[in-house]
C-alpha positions in Angstrom: 13.1 14.9 62.0 9.6 15.5 60.7 7.5 12.7 62.0 5.0 13.2 59.1 7.6 12.7 56.5 7.7 9.0 56.6 4.1 8.8 56.4 3.9 11.4 53.4 6.4 9.2 51.7 4.6 6.0 52.1 1.5 8.0 50.8 3.2 9.2 47.8 4.6 5.6 47.1 1.2 4.1 47.5 -0.3 6.8 45.0 2.4 6.0 42.5 1.7 2.6 42.8 -2.0 3.0 42.5 -1.4 5.3 39.4 1.0 2.9 37.9 -1.5 0.1 38.3 -4.1 2.2 36.8 -2.0 2.9 33.9 -1.1 -0.6 33.4 -5.0 -1.6 33.5 -6.0 1.1 31.1 -3.2 -0.3 28.7 -4.2 -3.8 29.2 -7.8 -2.9 28.7 -7.1 -0.8 25.7 -5.0 -3.8 24.2 -7.9 -6.2 24.9 -10.4 -3.5 23.2 -8.1 -2.6 20.4 -8.2 -6.0 18.8 -11.7 -7.0 17.9 -11.2 -10.5 16.4 -12.5 -12.8 19.0 -10.9 -16.2 18.0 -7.9 -16.2 15.7 -8.3 -18.5 12.5 -5.5 -19.6 10.3 -1.8 -19.6 10.9 1.5 -18.1 10.1 2.5 -19.5 6.7 5.2 -17.5 4.8 6.7 -19.1 1.7 10.8 -18.9 1.7 12.1 -16.4 -0.9 15.0 -17.5 -2.8 17.2 -15.6 -5.5 15.7 -15.9 -8.9 17.4 -18.3 -11.5 17.4 -18.2 -15.2 14.9 -21.1 -15.0 12.6 -19.5 -12.6 12.3 -16.3 -14.9 11.8 -18.2 -18.0 9.0 -20.1 -16.2 7.1 -16.9 -15.4 3.6 -16.8 -17.2 2.4 -14.0 -19.5 -0.5 -13.6 -22.0 0.5 -14.5 -25.5 2.7 -11.9 -27.1 4.2 -10.5 -24.0 7.9 -11.0 -22.9 9.9 -10.1 -19.8 13.2 -8.9 -19.4 15.3 -7.6 -16.3 15.4 -3.7 -16.1 17.4 -3.5 -13.0 18.8 -5.7 -10.1 20.7 -5.5 -6.8 18.4 -2.6 -5.7 18.0 -3.5 -2.1 14.5 -3.2 -1.1 12.6 -1.3 -3.6 9.0 -0.3 -3.0 7.0 2.4 -4.9 8.0 3.4 -8.5 6.9 6.6 -10.3 8.1 7.2 -13.7 8.6 11.0 -14.9 7.5 12.3 -18.2 11.1 12.3 -19.4 11.4 8.4 -18.7 13.5 8.7 -15.6 12.4 6.0 -13.2 12.2 7.0 -9.6 12.2 4.1 -6.8 11.6 4.6 -3.1 13.7 2.5 -0.8 12.4 2.7 3.0 15.2 0.5 4.5 17.9 2.6 2.9 16.1 6.0 3.3 16.5 7.0 0.0 15.1 7.7 -3.5 17.1 6.2 -6.6 16.8 7.4 -10.2 17.2 4.8 -13.0 17.6 5.7 -16.7 17.5 3.7 -19.7 19.8 5.9 -21.9 20.3 3.7 -24.8 16.8 2.4 -24.9 17.7 -1.2 -24.8 15.0 -2.1 -22.0 17.4 -2.1 -19.2 18.7 0.6 -16.7 22.4 1.7 -17.8 22.2 4.8 -15.4 21.5 4.9 -11.4 21.9 7.5 -9.1 20.6 8.7 -5.6 18.0 11.6 -6.2 17.1 12.0 -2.4 19.0 10.5 0.6 18.6 10.6 4.5 14.8 10.3 4.6 14.5 7.3 6.9 11.5 5.1 6.0 10.4 7.0 2.8 8.0 5.2 1.1 5.1 7.1 -1.0 6.1 9.0 -4.0 4.2 11.3 -6.5 5.5 13.6 -9.3 4.0 16.9 -9.9 5.2 19.2 -12.8 8.1 20.5 -11.1 8.2 18.9 -7.7 8.6 15.3 -6.1 6.4 14.6 -3.0 7.4 11.8 -0.8 6.2 10.4 2.4 7.6 8.8 5.7 5.4 7.3 8.4 4.5 10.9 10.0 5.6 13.3 7.4 5.1 14.5 3.7 7.9 16.3 2.0 8.2 18.3 -1.4 11.5 18.1 -3.4 12.3 20.4 -6.5 13.2 17.6 -9.0 14.4 20.0 -11.6 17.7 19.5 -10.1 19.6 16.6 -8.4 17.2 16.2 -5.7 19.8 17.9 -3.2 17.8 21.1 -3.1 16.0 22.4 -0.3 13.5 20.0 1.2 10.1 21.2 2.2 8.1 19.9 4.9 4.5 19.8 4.0 2.9 17.6 6.7 4.4 16.6 10.0 2.0 15.0 12.0 0.4 12.0 10.3 -1.1 9.5 12.7 1.2 6.8 14.1 2.1 4.0 11.9 1.5 1.0 14.2 0.2 -2.1 12.1 0.5 -0.3 8.7 3.3 2.4 8.8 3.7 2.6 4.9 2.0 5.8 3.4 1.6 6.5 -0.1 0.8 9.3 -2.2 -0.8 10.6 -5.5 -1.5 13.7 -7.0 -5.1 14.0 -8.2 -7.0 15.3 -11.4 -7.7 18.1 -9.2 -4.1 19.0 -8.5 -4.4 18.1 -4.9 -2.2 15.6 -2.8 -3.9 12.2 -1.6 -2.3 10.3 1.1 -3.1 6.9 2.3 -2.9 6.4 6.2 -3.3 2.7 7.2 -4.8 1.4 10.2 -2.8 1.3 13.5 -4.2 -2.3 14.1 -5.5 -5.5 12.6 -9.1 -4.8 13.5 -10.3 -2.0 16.0 -12.2 1.3 16.5 -9.3 3.9 15.7 -8.8 6.6 18.3 -7.1 8.9 15.5 -9.6 10.2 13.2 -7.2 10.2 10.3 -6.3 6.5 10.8 -7.6 4.0 8.1 -8.3 6.8 5.8 -7.2 8.5 2.8 -6.4 12.2 3.2 -6.7 15.1 0.8 -4.5 18.1 1.0 -3.2 20.9 -1.0 0.3 20.6 -2.6 1.2 23.4 -0.1 0.2 21.3 3.0 -3.0 23.2 3.5 -6.7 22.5 3.3 -6.5 19.2 4.9 -9.4 16.7 5.1 -10.3 13.2 5.3 -11.2 12.3 2.0 -12.5 8.6 2.6 -12.6 6.6 5.6 -13.0 2.8 6.8 -10.2 1.7 4.5 -7.9 -0.8 6.5 -4.7 -0.2 4.3 -5.3 1.3 0.8 -1.6 1.5 -0.4 -2.5 1.3 -4.0 -4.8 4.0 -5.6 -4.9 5.8 -8.9 -7.4 7.8 -11.1 -8.9 6.1 -14.3 -7.5 7.9 -17.5 -10.8 8.2 -19.1 -13.3 9.0 -16.2 -10.9 10.6 -13.7 -12.5 8.4 -11.1 -10.3 7.2 -8.3 -9.9 3.6 -7.4 -8.1 1.8 -4.7 -7.3 -1.7 -3.5 -7.5 -2.3 0.2 -6.0 -5.1 2.3 -8.5 -7.0 4.4 -8.5 -8.0 8.3 -6.3 -11.0 9.1 -7.0 -14.0 11.2 -10.4 -14.5 10.1 -9.6 -17.4 8.1 -7.9 -18.4 4.8 -10.8 -17.1 2.9 -11.9 -14.0 4.8 -12.1 -11.5 4.2 -11.2 -10.9 0.4 -9.2 -8.0 -0.7 -11.1 -5.1 -2.3 -11.1 -3.0 -5.3 -13.0 0.2 -4.2 -14.3 3.3 -6.3 -13.2 5.7 -3.8 -15.1 9.0 -3.4 -15.4 12.0 -1.0 -16.7 11.4 2.6 -17.4 7.7 1.7 -16.9 5.0 4.5 -15.8 1.7 3.3 -17.0 -0.2 6.2 -13.8 -1.5 8.0 -13.6 -3.0 10.4 -17.1 -4.0 10.6 -18.0 -5.0 7.0 -16.2 -6.3 4.0 -16.7 -6.6 0.2 -20.4 -5.9 -0.8 -21.2 -4.6 2.6 -21.2 -8.1 4.4 -21.0 -8.1 8.4 -17.6 -9.3 9.8 -18.6 -12.2 12.1 -16.6 -13.0 15.3 -15.8 -9.3 16.2 -16.2 -7.6 19.7 -18.4 -4.8 18.7 -18.9 -2.0 20.8 -21.9 -1.9 23.0 -24.8 -0.6 21.3 -23.3 -0.8 18.0 -26.3 -0.6 15.3 -25.3 -3.1 12.6 -27.9 -2.4 10.2 -27.7 1.4 10.6 -23.9 1.3 10.0 -24.2 -1.0 6.9 -26.8 1.4 5.4 -24.4 4.1 5.4 -21.2 2.2 4.1 -20.1 1.8 0.7 -19.3 -1.7 -0.6 -16.7 -2.9 -2.9 -16.6 -2.9 -6.6 -14.7 -6.2 -7.2 -13.0 -8.8 -4.7 -9.7 -11.0 -5.1 -8.4 -13.9 -3.0 -7.9 -13.2 1.0 -4.4 -11.9 2.0 -3.1 -11.5 -1.1 -1.7 -8.2 0.1 -2.3 -5.6 -2.9 0.3 -2.9 -3.0 0.9 -0.5 -5.9 -1.9 0.2 -8.4 -1.1 1.4 -11.7 -3.8 2.4 -14.7 -2.4 1.4 -18.2 -1.9 4.8 -20.1 0.6 3.4 -22.7 0.4 2.7 -26.4 2.5 -0.4 -26.7 0.2 -3.0 -25.2 -2.8 -4.1 -27.1 -5.6 -1.6 -27.6 -7.8 -3.6 -25.0 -5.4 -2.8 -22.2 -5.6 0.7 -22.3 -7.4 2.1 -19.2 -7.3 -1.3 -17.5 -5.3 -1.2 -14.0 -2.4 -3.5 -12.9 -1.9 -4.6 -9.1 1.2 -5.8 -7.4 0.1 -8.5 -5.2 2.9 -9.0 -2.6 1.8 -12.1 -1.4 0.3 -14.0 1.8 1.9 -14.6 5.1 -1.0 -16.1 7.1 -2.7 -18.2 4.4 -2.5 -21.7 3.3 -2.6 -22.2 0.3 -0.4 -19.0 -0.4 -2.1 -16.4 -2.4 -0.7 -13.6 -4.4 2.9 -13.2 -5.4 1.8 -12.1 -8.9 0.6 -9.2 -11.1 -3.1 -8.8 -11.6 -4.8 -7.2 -14.4 -8.3 -5.4 -13.5 -10.4 -5.1 -16.8 -12.4 -2.1 -17.0 -15.2 -1.4 -19.7 -16.5 2.1 -20.3 -14.8 3.1 -17.0 -16.4 0.1 -14.7 -14.2 -2.6 -13.5 -15.2 -6.0 -14.8 -13.0 -8.7 -13.4 -9.4 -9.6 -11.8 -7.5 -11.8 -13.8 -3.9 -13.2 -13.8 -1.3 -11.1 -15.6 2.3 -12.1 -14.7 2.4 -15.3 -12.5 4.8 -17.8 -11.5 6.7 -16.1 -8.8 5.2 -18.7 -6.5 7.3 -21.8 -7.4 5.2 -23.7 -5.0 3.4 -23.6 -1.6 6.5 -23.1 0.3 8.9 -21.4 -2.1 8.8 -18.1 -3.9 11.5 -16.2 -5.8 9.6 -12.6 -5.6 7.3 -10.4 -3.5 5.9 -8.0 -5.9 5.4 -4.6 -4.5 5.2 -2.1 -7.5 3.8 -1.6 -10.8 4.1 1.4 -13.0 4.1 2.3 -16.9 7.3 3.4 -18.4 7.4 6.0 -21.0 8.0 3.3 -23.7 4.7 1.9 -22.8 6.1 -1.3 -21.2 5.0 -2.3 -17.5 7.8 -2.4 -14.6 7.1 -4.6 -11.8 9.5 -4.1 -8.5 10.2 -7.2 -6.4 10.9 -6.0 -2.9 12.5 -9.1 -1.9 15.4 -9.6 -4.2 15.9 -6.0 -5.3 14.8 -6.7 -9.0 12.7 -4.6 -11.4 11.4 -6.6 -14.3 10.2 -5.2 -17.4 7.2 -6.5 -19.4 6.9 -5.4 -23.2 4.4 -6.6 -25.8 6.2 -8.1 -29.2 4.0 -7.2 -32.1 3.2 -9.9 -34.4 4.2 -12.7 -32.1 
């Protein structure tokens, strides 16, 4: 027996314990450092979601002349909607790992055909349509699928190394006027200094997966974005930091430009400092603020904007053309609750003027709702499709001329 073996064993065990302790210490330190909010304000408050009744639906509020019907129901958990030029409505369902296609063959304003276009894609969320291909995103990947067939053709993976999801795992996609693909990558945390340079950004990449770059940064979670139909400028709605109180910070509408930084986690709105953060040692507040880009408009805190769609149809009154609609998913940590509605963003000469309510009434009272809107899209006939993730319903809003 080697008399040195027990000593060596103890030394190795001790070294292992020291390494383990060091790893735990680093993990604790990282966890402490990652969350920058010093003292949480507010509390969890999630209105209970109930199934919609005819009375609930009849009680929804729209501007004069607009009416609402159910386009499709029993859809599970629909998230993003994309409408093809030929009128097919594609819907992503992350929980089911598929994309379904809905068609209104007889033109009565309700889907009468439903099929699975893409299956077996766990966590699929973002969707964008090109001329011949459909682009889809999961937490870490972006795919292209030939949409001229049934969707069962070869699936090409364009990206496979997006940053980890963490706090915000849902990625969204858009094809810009420049023909390139834009990918929103939410933050991994509530408020922190991200370690991955592509977290809390919007990426731009070629439709072949090449020439990838960070297009805009300092965006906590800009799920909804799009391009103004007249100016071609890119606008997005960002979800603000949690646990800073019921009214701070507001949700933001931002003009998204290349290489701009929008301030998160240190700034919000028109470049106001977030108070109560653990800022890094030596952080230059004013220097950072001078280089950041402030918001164009604000919306009540914690409303959780999801999909954004510019109105490009012709069946609504002319003053709606070029305005945007935003699905406000609804708060989970604010009292009174906010969101649970579709907001309109009024534009004039390509500039946003104000948010205003468009479709409201999903929030029955402060403790009850019958929808959590997640998606908005303009149908081929110019109506507005509104997806409710909670009850699996897509509503259709149309305009009745002369009423």
